[in-house]
ZATOR-805437 format. One record per residue (C-alpha): z, x, y; residue in one letter; residue number from 1. Coordinates in steps of 0.001 Angstrom, whole numbers, plus 500000, padded with zeros to 6 digits. Layout:
! ZATOR-805437
R      z      x      y type seq
R      Z      X      Y    A NUM
...
This chain:
! ZATOR-805437
R      z      x      y type seq
R 891339 681444 397497    M   1
R 888476 683101 395650    A   2
R 885447 681025 394669    T   3
R 882884 681356 391928    I   4
R 880451 682776 394467    K   5
R 882890 685597 395256    D   6
R 883107 686445 391577    V   7
R 879317 686324 391208    A   8
R 878871 688621 394201    Q   9
R 881460 691114 392876    A  10
R 879904 691112 389410    A  11
R 876359 691162 390776    Q  12
R 875249 688138 388736    V  13
R 874486 684501 389478    S  14
R 877182 681844 389877    A  15
R 875760 679990 386861    A  16
R 876200 683082 384682    T  17
R 879806 683458 385863    V  18
R 880553 679826 385044    S  19
R 879105 679994 381548    R  20
R 880817 683323 380720    V  21
R 884246 682268 381999    L  22
R 884006 678974 380138    N  23
R 883029 680953 377025    K  24
R 879644 679356 376490    D  25
R 878480 680850 373209    E  26
R 874830 679996 373952    Q  27
R 874518 682384 376864    I  28
R 872994 685765 376105    C  29
R 874483 688567 378200    V  30
R 875345 692151 377391    S  31
R 878979 693148 376676    P  32
R 878929 695255 379834    Q  33
R 877972 692289 382020    V  34
R 880506 690039 380299    R  35
R 883263 692603 380887    A  36
R 882194 693016 384527    R  37
R 882475 689257 385109    I  38
R 885936 689052 383541    F  39
R 887110 692064 385540    Q  40
R 885863 690572 388805    A  41
R 887516 687220 388105    A  42
R 890753 688924 387172    H  43
R 890735 691147 390258    A  44
R 890068 688194 392579    L  45
R 892508 685884 390792    G  46
R 889830 683291 390133    Y  47
R 890466 680509 387625    V  48
R 887715 677987 386914    S  49
R 888435 674260 387349    P  50
R 887984 673697 383619    R  51
R 890548 676391 382865    Q  52
R 893035 674872 385338    R  53
R 892681 671402 383786    R  54
R 893109 672802 380299    A  55
R 896236 674720 381356    A  56
R 897891 671594 382771    E  57
R 897759 669797 379422    H  58
R 898135 672797 377170    K  59
R 901101 672707 374810    R  60
R 899907 675214 372229    R  61
R 899628 678912 372973    L  62
R 897838 681381 370750    V  63
R 898963 684988 371207    I  64
R 896768 687660 369676    G  65
R 898400 690786 368260    V  66
R 896211 693900 368412    A  67
R 897952 696225 365974    D  68
R 895108 698120 364305    W  69
R 896345 701310 365997    R  70
R 899761 701210 364270    I  71
R 899244 699184 361062    I  72
R 896589 699629 358426    R  73
R 894016 696808 358617    P  74
R 894382 696141 354893    D  75
R 898163 695673 355193    R  76
R 899963 692560 356423    H  77
R 901933 692583 359651    N  78
R 905192 691170 358322    V  79
R 906658 690814 361829    R  80
R 904305 688059 363002    L  81
R 906504 685323 361531    S  82
R 909554 686923 363156    S  83
R 907839 686826 366550    L  84
R 907053 683123 366133    S  85
R 910651 682300 365255    C  86
R 911927 684316 368212    L  87
R 909674 682536 370711    V  88
R 910579 679115 369328    Q  89
R 914252 679870 369908    M  90
R 913507 680885 373512    M  91
R 911405 677879 374532    S  92
R 910439 674512 373093    D  93
R 907927 673728 375866    Q  94
R 905044 675315 373979    Y  95
R 904036 675623 370367    D  96
R 903425 679380 370189    V  97
R 901642 680995 367285    I  98
R 900738 684640 366747    F  99
R 897468 685701 365170    V 100
R 896388 689173 364140    R 101
R 893275 690490 365870    L 102
R 890596 692742 364461    S 103
R 888413 695030 366542    F 104
R 885018 693568 367496    N 105
R 885856 690197 365957    Q 106
R 886144 687639 368814    P 107
R 888925 685071 368571    Q 108
R 890162 682408 370974    A 109
R 893562 683473 372334    V 110
R 895643 682751 375426    D 111
R 897184 686197 375610    G 112
R 897360 689514 373759    I 113
R 900082 691974 372854    I 114
R 898406 695318 372137    A 115
R 900343 698021 370267    F 116
R 899268 701656 370416    G 117
R 896861 703834 372375    A 118
R 893435 702184 372720    F 119
R 890053 703600 373672    S 120
R 888012 702276 376602    K 121
R 885697 700468 374183    T 122
R 888623 698715 372521    E 123
R 890120 697709 375883    I 124
R 886772 696291 377010    D 125
R 886725 694204 373820    F 126
R 890223 692881 374535    L 127
R 889136 691993 378070    R 128
R 886425 689752 376667    T 129
R 889121 687707 374925    L 130
R 891578 687364 377828    T 131
R 892986 689254 380778    F 132
R 896535 688231 379902    S 133
R 897307 691450 378035    I 134
R 900512 693426 377597    V 135
R 900102 696964 376284    F 136
R 902978 698477 374317    V 137
R 903136 702269 374176    N 138
R 899656 702670 375633    S 139
R 899623 704471 378974    D 140
R 896526 703203 380788    Q 141
R 897280 705242 383938    H 142
R 896619 702181 386075    N 143
R 898203 698897 387099    Y 144
R 895554 696538 385794    E 145
R 897749 695281 382933    F 146
R 901446 695066 382227    D 147
R 902687 697928 380070    Q 148
R 905803 698659 378024    V 149
R 906343 702348 377358    Q 150
R 908552 703364 374418    V 151
R 909791 706954 374412    D 152
R 909460 707641 370673    F 153
R 909980 711381 371125    D 154
R 913329 710789 372829    R 155
R 914249 708390 370038    G 156
R 913459 711018 367411    L 157
R 915456 713630 369322    E 158
R 918474 711309 369434    D 159
R 918088 710516 365719    A 160
R 917965 714204 364776    V 161
R 920960 714965 367001    A 162
R 922884 712105 365406    Y 163
R 922159 713250 361853    L 164
R 922856 716946 362490    L 165
R 925612 716908 365112    D 166
R 927554 713757 364313    Q 167
R 926873 713028 360650    K 168
R 926773 716793 359976    R 169
R 923874 716706 357549    Y 170
R 922816 720176 356519    T 171
R 919078 719462 356452    D 172
R 916554 716803 357418    I 173
R 913348 715984 355602    G 174
R 910534 713491 355900    Y 175
R 908830 711065 353550    I 176
R 905837 709480 355224    G 177
R 902136 708876 355247    G 178
R 899033 709321 357349    I 179
R 896200 706826 357547    Y 180
R 892776 707791 358878    N 181
R 890667 704743 359630    G 182
R 887641 703780 361669    E 183
R 889764 703152 364770    N 184
R 891803 706352 364572    G 185
R 894747 707766 362657    S 186
R 898265 706408 362141    I 187
R 901355 708549 361572    G 188
R 900179 711889 362958    T 189
R 902094 711720 366252    H 190
R 905377 710845 364561    R 191
R 905011 713665 362049    L 192
R 904100 716268 364685    A 193
R 906978 715205 366948    A 194
R 909563 715474 364166    L 195
R 908283 718918 363158    K 196
R 908457 720117 366758    R 197
R 912020 718833 367252    I 198
R 913259 720417 364018    L 199
R 911518 723716 364820    E 200
R 913280 723821 368183    Q 201
R 916614 723445 366368    R 202
R 915618 725953 363650    L 203
R 915957 723206 361030    Q 204
R 912340 722751 359931    Y 205
R 911806 723275 356198    N 206
R 908237 722517 354985    P 207
R 909512 722072 351404    A 208
R 911440 718967 352501    L 209
R 908403 717269 354091    F 210
R 906438 715004 351747    H 211
R 903207 713560 353135    I 212
R 901025 710973 351427    G 213
R 899356 707741 352430    E 214
R 901019 704879 354281    I 215
R 901982 702482 351515    S 216
R 905069 701431 349608    R 217
R 903621 702764 346390    E 218
R 902989 706198 347867    S 219
R 906458 706328 349410    G 220
R 908064 705415 346111    Y 221
R 906206 708121 344174    H 222
R 906865 710772 346836    M 223
R 910597 710015 346849    A 224
R 910695 710019 343040    K 225
R 908906 713364 342820    N 226
R 911100 714865 345556    A 227
R 914240 713870 343668    I 228
R 912852 715260 340405    A 229
R 912038 718586 342079    K 230
R 915295 718756 344004    G 231
R 913366 718783 347273    A 232
R 914973 715764 348904    L 233
R 916931 716514 352077    A 234
R 920382 715110 352693    E 235
R 918983 713431 355778    G 236
R 915459 712146 355186    A 237
R 913257 710339 357706    S 238
R 911535 707703 355619    A 239
R 908060 706631 356809    V 240
R 908726 705293 360323    A 241
R 912497 705418 360579    S 242
R 915232 708003 360344    A 243
R 917405 707030 357397    A 244
R 919753 709018 355256    S 245
R 918797 709481 351626    V 246
R 921799 710756 349662    P 247
R 921280 713759 347417    S 248
R 924971 714457 346622    K 249
R 928050 712345 346010    S 250
R 930205 711522 349021    L 251
R 933208 712806 347110    L 252
R 931536 716216 347124    A 253
R 930299 716162 350727    T 254
R 932867 714153 352718    S 255
R 936345 715616 353282    S 256
R 937634 712282 354596    A 257
R 936563 710477 351425    V 258
R 938377 713075 349309    R 259
R 941578 712638 351331    V 260
R 941403 708845 351078    L 261
R 940653 709131 347348    F 262
R 943915 711066 346853    V 263
R 945907 708627 349007    I 264
R 944534 705665 347066    Y 265
R 945313 707450 343792    A 266
R 948954 707881 344850    F 267
R 949057 704229 345946    A 268
R 947727 702989 342626    G 269
R 950067 705228 340615    S 270
R 953366 704306 342282    F 271
R 952469 700601 342529    L 272
R 951530 700522 338856    G 273
R 954769 702314 338023    L 274
R 956772 699984 340286    F 275
R 955340 696838 338669    D 276
R 956033 698160 335175    T 277
R 959577 699188 336064    A 278
R 960199 695816 337725    T 279
R 959364 693995 334503    V 280
R 961554 696398 332547    S 281
R 964546 695975 334891    L 282
R 964232 692185 334728    S 283
R 964414 692358 330955    E 284
R 967444 694673 331197    D 285
R 969111 692069 333394    L 286
R 968271 689347 330857    N 287
R 966179 687555 333498    S 288
R 962491 688060 332627    P 289
R 961369 685411 335112    D 290
R 962846 687425 337982    F 291
R 960001 689948 337765    A 292
R 957464 687210 338464    G 293
R 959480 686033 341465    A 294
R 959652 689572 342888    V 295
R 955934 690218 342498    L 296
R 955006 686789 343893    M 297
R 957270 687186 346929    A 298
R 956025 690713 347661    S 299
R 952424 689534 347353    G 300
R 953009 686744 349873    A 301
R 954725 689119 352306    V 302
R 951936 691696 351944    S 303
R 949263 689067 352631    M 304
R 951103 687850 355743    T 305
R 951585 691402 357000    A 306
R 947898 692089 356498    G 307
R 946874 689026 358530    F 308
R 949252 689877 361366    L 309
R 948279 693554 361445    F 310
R 944578 692672 361421    G 311
R 945070 690580 364572    M 312
R 946516 693548 366488    V 313
R 944195 696005 368229    R 314
R 945947 699376 368369    L 315
R 944924 702004 370904    R 316
R 946093 704960 368807    A 317
R 943372 707059 367108    P 318
R 942669 706169 363490    L 319
R 943869 709533 362059    P 320
R 947283 709000 363678    K 321
R 947391 705419 362446    Q 322
R 946685 706689 358932    L 323
R 949587 709161 359092    V 324
R 951994 706511 360404    V 325
R 950876 703906 357863    A 326
R 951135 706375 354967    A 327
R 954613 707464 356103    C 328
R 955705 703840 356402    A 329
R 954559 703065 352849    V 330
R 956055 706280 351479    G 331
R 959434 705753 353122    L 332
R 959675 702031 352307    S 333
R 958692 702262 348653    F 334
R 960394 705674 348474    G 335
R 963742 703891 348551    T 336
R 963134 702641 345009    M 337
R 965446 705352 343690    F 338
R 968277 703206 345147    L 339
R 967403 700226 342943    I 340
R 970206 699337 340551    D 341
R 970326 695540 340660    S 342
R 968246 692427 341266    A 343
R 969029 692214 345037    P 344
R 968106 695860 345679    T 345
R 964893 695390 343693    L 346
R 963924 692397 345796    M 347
R 964819 694210 349030    A 348
R 962706 697292 348221    V 349
R 959778 695140 347074    A 350
R 959750 693066 350281    L 351
R 960225 696110 352513    L 352
R 957360 697931 350873    G 353
R 955135 694848 350948    A 354
R 955363 694810 354753    C 355
R 953697 698229 354954    T 356
R 951150 698224 352128    Y 357
R 948443 695952 353592    A 358
R 948367 697750 356978    P 359
R 947778 701029 355120    L 360
R 944741 699598 353337    L 361
R 943349 698226 356608    I 362
R 943729 701560 358391    V 363
R 942328 703527 355439    A 364
R 939236 701323 355323    N 365
R 938836 701744 359079    G 366
R 938910 705522 358656    V 367
R 936324 705246 355901    C 368
R 933972 703159 358062    E 369
R 934097 705722 360871    R 370
R 933819 708805 358678    A 371
R 930702 708103 356592    V 372
R 927133 707013 357375    P 373
R 926649 703249 357466    D 374
R 924107 703428 354670    A 375
R 926696 705035 352369    R 376
R 929705 702898 353206    L 377
R 929484 700984 349930    T 378
R 929579 704256 347997    E 379
R 932613 705416 349990    A 380
R 934531 702182 349350    I 381
R 933652 702517 345666    T 382
R 935206 705983 345580    W 383
R 938385 704640 347213    L 384
R 938602 701882 344622    N 385
R 938006 704472 341903    A 386
R 940947 706502 343212    G 387
R 943187 703454 343150    Y 388
R 942027 702580 339634    T 389
R 942793 706076 338383    C 390
R 946271 705858 339873    G 391
R 946810 702356 338511    A 392
R 946014 703682 335025    A 393
R 948255 706734 335430    F 394
R 951318 704960 336890    G 395
R 952058 702411 334133    P 396
R 951371 705054 331470    T 397
R 953984 707374 332956    V 398
R 956392 704476 333560    A 399
R 956176 703336 329948    G 400
R 956898 706817 328637    A 401
R 959837 707285 331028    L 402
R 961356 703883 330285    I 403
R 961157 704439 326527    D 404
R 962690 707916 326812    T 405
R 965084 707899 329765    F 406
R 965445 704254 330810    G 407
R 964271 702080 333685    T 408
R 966128 703860 336486    M 409
R 964394 707147 335643    A 410
R 960986 705556 336277    S 411
R 962089 704400 339728    F 412
R 963160 707958 340598    K 413
R 959769 709357 339516    V 414
R 958116 706575 341517    G 415
R 959880 707888 344621    T 416
R 958185 711267 344137    L 417
R 954787 709588 343801    L 418
R 955437 707608 346993    C 419
R 956078 710796 348949    L 420
R 952653 712118 347931    G 421
R 950956 709667 350316    M 422
R 952604 710753 353609    P 423
R 952427 714414 352601    L 424
R 948675 714110 351963    T 425
R 948093 712245 355238    A 426
R 950098 714774 357267    I 427
R 948638 717900 355669    L 428
R 945071 716580 355944    C 429
R 945411 715101 359440    Y 430
R 943045 717619 361044    R 431
R 940509 717154 358256    V 432
R 940430 713398 358798    V 433
R 940350 713793 362578    K 434
R 937334 716095 362376    A 435
R 935495 713587 360191    S 436
R 935938 710610 362508    I 437
R 932846 709794 364558    L 438
R 933084 708433 368116    P 439
R 932695 704697 368571    A 440
R 929815 705369 370998    Y 441
R 927592 708223 372077    T 442
R 926987 709286 375691    V 443
R 923218 709633 375854    V 444
R 922969 710646 379469    E 445
R 925525 711117 382220    K 446
R 924490 710482 385801    R 447
R 926400 710833 389040    E 448
R 926294 707746 391188    M 449
């Protein structure tokens, strides 16, 4: 076991100087070079002073310094510090761990340091004076003195660009970001240069779609606003530090799958609206107005039950095939409404159709989730609901006109034609939907074992 004399000999100072430096005596006057040499010698020999060992035995509070001045502007808050504290508290209740933000050349008592970014030798020597328990993140020191975590940001950008262009099929990619030049170096230059290089290799780089300002929320907001006003916002835009899609066109105009689902939902809304209206009319013709309420209530209960049961089943068939089958099932079941001529046949068609309607909605929403970017899923669902609403407005209008002119049975016959529009659309557009579906996972790298 190393002794204080071994440390003093390695650092070429007296044992008293080693003791006072390691115990952080603020009264001692030594140069930063000597102080760093003492800490390095103690760390290399694995020496821990008796006072440090006694303090560690009773220590219940750990202070972790976060050196982030290489990745975050000094005048901006690091909003992730509170998240780190919560994460550590969930992992262990043995210690009370707090995270404090460090500033260069401002000494602070810490038990360990997490250092983000590429640091100069001067900065590393400063961190050594605080503690030797340091983990460097994305800072290749080319030695084994400290633990290091290397993040391949370039590979991450390459995967993000491939995802946006190859899988999401965006036609162009832009960038909204900032660069900060401070006393300790610049922030944002590496990310910007890497994205330019990757897009140039794929012949997708367009300088007009790159908007560079300062690193701040205000600057990002104004750059995005100006880009939209000038029409210079890419369909896929990498915003500040992350690749995120920024829509420039409606999904109804850019997504074939959304257009197909919009039409299917429009047919669904039209024939259901017509069916409900004709059901009320037939009940009145039969001098039993309450029967319409019974039919609609029973079909609603059956549809809800079918939806619960179908949602519990995990089918192995591809979603495009499920959509075709579900649309055909709804079309054929409700398509029998032309046979309705009495109360029993009305109830039978309503219950038969109710068994197939909820599964169709579940499958259609599943197709929608897999065919559009996650960030635009709400917009896609809105378009589907808009299609259903349009159909629900069209169906009762047509039914009312038909009933007044030709009678109730004529509306059921027209409803059969509307029902057949769903399976025809699903079958004719099967390849379109299939091409729009994204895989559930992406093979990043294949290796032979």
